[in-house]
N, C-alpha and C positions, 0 to 999 in steps of 0.2 A: 612148472607150477610156482606161482608167486609166493614169496615168503614174507614180504613186508608191505606195509601200507594198508589202505582201506579195501584193497582188492585181494588180500591174502587168501590163498587157496585157489585163485583163478588159474585155469589152464590157458596158456597163450602159445600160439604157433604162428610161425612166419608163413605168409602166403603172398600171392600176387594176382593181379587182374590185368586183363588186356582190353583196352578200349576197342570196341568192335569197329567203329568208323575209322579211327586213325591208326589202329594196330600198335598203339603205344603201351608200354609195360609200366606198371607201378607196383611197388612193394606195399604190403599192408600186414595186418595181423588179424587172425580170427581168435576168438576167445570164448570160454565156457565158464559159467559160474555155477553149474550144477554137475560138475565132475564128468563132463563129456556127453550128457544126455542131449543138450541142445547147444548150438554154437551161434555166435553173432560175428558179423564182419565189422571191423573197425574202419576208420577212414584211410584212404590211400596216402602215401607220402607226398608232400608237395614238391616232388622232384621226380621227373620222368626217367625211366630206364631200368628200374630195379626188378630183380626176381631172385629166386633161390636165397631166401633170407635166413639169418640166424638172429636169435634174440636172447639177451641176458638181462638180469635184474641186478641193480646195485643196492647196497644196504640203505641208501636214501629212499628207496622205493621206485626210483626212475628206471625205465627200461631203455635199453639201447638196441636198435636194429642195425644189422650190417648186411648189405645186399650185394649180390653180383650185379655189375653194371652191364645190362644187356643191350644198351642203346647203340653200341658199336659193333654188334655181332655180325651184321651183314657186311661190314667194312673191314673185318678183321685182317684179311690178307691184303687189302687194297689201300688201307688208310696210310697216310704219311707217317714217317717214323716219329714225328713229334706229337702225333695225336694218340695219347696214351689213355687207356681205360683205368679208372680209379674206382675203388669200392664206394658204395653209397651208404652213409650212416645218418641216423636221426635219433632223437630222444622222445620218450613219451612220459608224461607225468600223470596219466590217468589210466594206467593199466593196459595200454595198447589200443585205446579207442581213437587217439589222435596222435600226431607226430609233429615235432617242432625241430628247429635247428638242422634241417636236412642239408647235407652237403656231400660233395665228393671228396673223400679223404686223399689228398695228394701224396701221402706217405704210404698208402696201401695200393700199390700197382698190381694189376691183374691182367691175364690174357683172356678175359671173359671166361671165368671159371668159378665154380663153387668154392667157398671157403668155410672154415669152422671158427666159432667164437665160444669162449669159455671164460667165466669169471670165478676166481678163487678168492674167498673172503680173507681178510686179515686175521692172523692168529697172534698169540703172544710172542711168537718168534719170527713172524713174517708179515709184510705189508700186503694189502689187497692188490691183486694183479689181474689184468685182463689179457687173455691170450687169443691169438689169431693165427690160423694156418692157411696157407695157399701157395701156389707156385708164383713167386713174385716177379714175373716178367711181363713185358708189354704185349708180346705176341705168342710166346711159346709156353706150353705147359711143361715145366721142368723145374728141378731144384726145389722141391717142397721145403718150406721154411716155416718155423714157428716163431712168431714175434710176441713180445710182452710189453704191456703198458702199465706203469705205476700210477697213472693219473686218468684212468677210465677212458682211454682212447684219445686223449688230447695230443699225445705224442707216443712214438713207438721206438724207444732207444735201445731195446734189447732184441736180439734175433739169434736163432740157431737153426742151421740147415740140417735137416734130418735125412735127406736123400739127394744124392748127386745124379741127375739124369731125368729122364722123362717121368713125370708124375702129374696127378690131376686132383681129383676129389679127395677130401680128407675129413676126419671126424675126431675131435679132441674129447678126452674124458679125464676126470680127476681120479687117479689111482690111489691117492692118499700117501702119507709119509713123504711128502715133497716130490712126488712123481706125477707126470702126465703120461697118458697113453695117446697114441695117434695111429688110427687105422686109415690107410690111404692106398689109392691106385698108383701103380708104378710099373716100369719095365725098362728094358734096354733100348729097344728100337722104337716103341711107342708107349704111351702112358697107361695102356689098359691091358697089359699082358698078365698082370696079377694084382693081388691085394696083399699088402704087408702091414705089420704092426711094429711100432717102436715104443719103448718105454724110455722116457726122458726125465732126467733130474731137472727140477725147476731151476736150481742154481747154475745149470749149464747154459741156460738161455740168458746170455749176457754179451 
């Protein structure tokens, strides 16, 4: 639910569409201005390949969308080593109706997998931080890692691995008192043997 700007109170959720003729994927947002009674679809991102999106709002009112890059899924095992999949990101200045500055973030490598995005606002004792979690490998779902950005995703200088081994989908939550929670899939032989939870000190992500 948006907290800032002319669309305060709006509910916004990440979504994606598939072009019927081309089978191309595009990330987008759906939004509701009547607390979920009705929903509208925003414009698709001007960059093909996104799905499984996460959206956050910054104090400026801008939204950021961060999407799995599905464009290489069919080539996952066959693509050359130098053909790496990167997360797709973009910004919205109108509450999710349209998206600009869409790009593939070369610092957020993924094996075509869901990721989680969370923004913690600045306080009297800490700066605003954007957090992202995923298995940061080009082809394998393993070594789930939480990254932090002090500049709203322009760079990701901080990282903390929370699981060594097979791991996949994750979800971040603010636990308060300087802690994050991460719920994630993991296992020894493959990534879906179980679901684990970790509590992480924000100061440990460095």
